Backbone as numpy.savetxt, mean C-alpha at the origin, in Angstrom:
# Nx Ny Nz CAx CAy CAz Cx Cy Cz
-2.40 4.52 -5.23 -2.00 4.51 -3.83 -0.59 4.90 -3.75
-0.24 5.74 -2.81 1.08 6.07 -2.52 1.46 5.56 -1.15
2.68 5.05 -1.00 3.14 4.52 0.26 4.44 5.16 0.62
4.51 5.75 1.81 5.70 6.44 2.34 6.33 5.45 3.34
7.53 4.99 3.00 8.19 4.02 3.83 9.28 4.67 4.70
9.43 4.13 5.89 10.50 4.53 6.79 11.06 3.23 7.43
12.09 3.37 8.22 12.69 2.15 8.85 11.75 1.35 9.67
10.95 2.03 10.48 10.09 1.30 11.46 8.61 1.47 11.17
8.22 2.47 10.33 6.80 2.77 10.14 6.54 3.09 8.69
5.24 3.05 8.26 4.87 3.46 6.92 3.51 4.11 7.00
3.22 4.92 5.97 1.91 5.54 5.83 1.46 5.32 4.38
0.19 5.44 4.15 -0.35 5.27 2.76 -1.61 6.02 2.62
-1.98 6.28 1.30 -3.18 6.97 0.96 -3.55 6.48 -0.48
-4.80 6.14 -0.66 -5.30 5.75 -1.99 -6.45 6.71 -2.33
-6.36 7.21 -3.54 -7.45 8.10 -4.05 -7.89 7.64 -5.42
-9.17 7.99 -5.74 -9.68 7.70 -7.08 -9.28 8.84 -7.99
-9.74 8.77 -9.24 -9.37 9.76 -10.26 -9.87 11.18 -9.92
-10.92 11.26 -9.12 -11.50 12.56 -8.74 -10.89 13.04 -7.41
-9.82 12.43 -6.96 -9.09 12.74 -5.75 -9.91 12.51 -4.48
-10.89 11.64 -4.52 -11.62 11.24 -3.32 -10.76 10.20 -2.63
-10.57 10.35 -1.30 -9.72 9.41 -0.59 -10.51 8.09 -0.38
-9.89 6.98 -0.80 -10.49 5.65 -0.66 -10.08 4.96 0.65
-8.80 5.16 1.03 -8.33 4.61 2.27 -7.03 5.36 2.65
-6.71 5.38 3.95 -5.51 6.05 4.40 -5.09 5.38 5.67
-3.79 5.51 5.99 -3.30 4.98 7.24 -1.93 5.63 7.46
-1.61 5.82 8.77 -0.32 6.42 9.05 0.27 5.79 10.31
1.51 5.91 10.46 2.25 5.36 11.58 2.00 3.87 11.79
1.88 3.11 10.66 1.72 1.67 10.77 3.11 1.06 11.00
3.18 0.07 11.81 4.45 -0.55 12.10 4.92 -1.31 10.88
6.17 -1.17 10.53 6.72 -1.83 9.34 6.98 -3.32 9.71
5.91 -4.08 9.68 5.96 -5.49 10.05 5.08 -6.28 9.10
5.25 -7.58 9.07 4.42 -8.43 8.21 2.96 -8.37 8.59
2.63 -8.30 9.88 1.25 -8.22 10.33 0.60 -6.87 9.91
1.24 -5.73 10.19 0.63 -4.50 9.88 0.59 -4.19 8.36
1.47 -4.77 7.62 1.47 -4.54 6.18 0.34 -5.27 5.48
-0.34 -6.24 6.16 -1.46 -6.91 5.61 -2.74 -6.03 5.59
-2.83 -5.02 6.49 -4.01 -4.16 6.63 -4.33 -3.45 5.33
-3.41 -2.61 4.77 -3.77 -1.95 3.50 -3.97 -2.88 2.33
-3.41 -4.08 2.33 -3.61 -5.02 1.26 -5.01 -5.51 1.32
-5.57 -5.79 2.52 -6.94 -6.27 2.63 -7.91 -5.19 2.12
-7.61 -3.95 2.45 -8.49 -2.80 2.01 -8.40 -2.68 0.54
-7.21 -2.79 -0.05 -7.08 -2.65 -1.47 -7.79 -3.79 -2.26
-7.79 -4.97 -1.72 -8.53 -6.04 -2.36 -10.01 -5.69 -2.46
-10.57 -5.15 -1.44 -12.00 -4.75 -1.43 -12.24 -3.63 -2.44
-11.35 -2.70 -2.47 -11.52 -1.51 -3.36 -11.35 -1.98 -4.85
-10.41 -2.88 -5.08 -10.14 -3.34 -6.46 -11.40 -3.95 -7.14
-12.27 -4.54 -6.37 -13.45 -5.15 -6.91 -14.49 -4.12 -7.35
-14.33 -2.86 -6.93 -15.35 -1.85 -7.20 -14.83 -0.63 -7.95
-13.59 -0.68 -8.36 -13.03 0.53 -9.04 -12.21 0.06 -10.22
-11.55 0.99 -10.86 -10.65 0.71 -11.99 -9.35 0.13 -11.37
-8.46 -0.32 -12.23 -7.18 -0.82 -11.75 -6.47 0.15 -10.80
-5.78 -0.40 -9.84 -5.10 0.42 -8.87 -3.61 0.50 -9.17
-3.05 1.72 -9.24 -1.63 1.89 -9.42 -1.04 2.22 -8.00
0.07 1.50 -7.72 0.67 1.62 -6.38 2.14 2.06 -6.60
2.48 3.12 -5.90 3.88 3.59 -5.91 4.42 3.74 -4.53
5.63 3.31 -4.32 6.26 3.41 -3.03 7.72 3.76 -3.20
8.20 4.52 -2.27 9.59 4.91 -2.28 10.50 3.67 -2.02
11.60 3.66 -2.72 12.55 2.56 -2.55 13.45 2.84 -1.40
13.29 2.04 -0.33 14.02 2.27 0.92 14.81 1.00 1.32
15.47 0.44 0.33 16.18 -0.81 0.67 15.34 -1.92 1.12
15.73 -2.58 2.20 14.97 -3.73 2.69 13.72 -3.39 3.45
13.51 -2.11 3.81 12.37 -1.72 4.64 11.05 -1.86 3.91
11.08 -1.86 2.61 9.84 -1.97 1.88 9.39 -3.43 1.67
10.20 -4.40 2.02 9.94 -5.78 1.69 8.68 -6.33 2.30
8.35 -6.09 3.58 7.07 -6.69 4.11 5.81 -6.31 3.34
5.65 -5.01 3.13 4.39 -4.61 2.44 4.50 -4.90 0.92
5.72 -4.77 0.35 5.89 -5.10 -1.04 5.51 -6.55 -1.34
5.94 -7.44 -0.47 5.65 -8.87 -0.65 4.15 -9.15 -0.56
3.46 -8.50 0.39 2.01 -8.72 0.52 1.32 -8.21 -0.73
1.70 -7.05 -1.25 1.08 -6.49 -2.43 1.29 -7.38 -3.65
2.53 -7.82 -3.87 2.82 -8.69 -4.98 2.09 -10.02 -4.88
1.97 -10.58 -3.68 1.24 -11.88 -3.53 -0.25 -11.66 -3.84
-0.72 -10.46 -3.59 -2.15 -10.21 -3.86 -2.35 -9.74 -5.36
-1.32 -9.89 -6.15 -1.32 -9.61 -7.58 -1.58 -8.10 -7.90
-0.94 -7.27 -7.12 -0.93 -5.81 -7.41 0.38 -5.47 -8.13
0.30 -4.53 -9.06 1.56 -4.03 -9.68 2.09 -2.89 -8.88
3.29 -3.08 -8.39 3.94 -2.06 -7.51 5.15 -1.49 -8.16
5.27 -0.19 -8.07 6.50 0.52 -8.56 7.17 1.11 -7.41
8.45 0.93 -7.37 9.24 1.59 -6.31 10.36 2.39 -6.87
């Protein structure tokens, strides 16, 4: 999964090894509430696929809401 962070919004896309899109989202508000949405989807995907690698750009404090949700759900995140 790749996550593109901005000050107020973020977008994401997760693909499998064959480049099939598993989930996607764009223009999500950079908030605690909206950052829970991709985490819920990833939890469901994790049960049916191989381990999920997550990369996100380092944008100072703006990545903290979604980063915290991902880490709490025991995902390994690289920024």
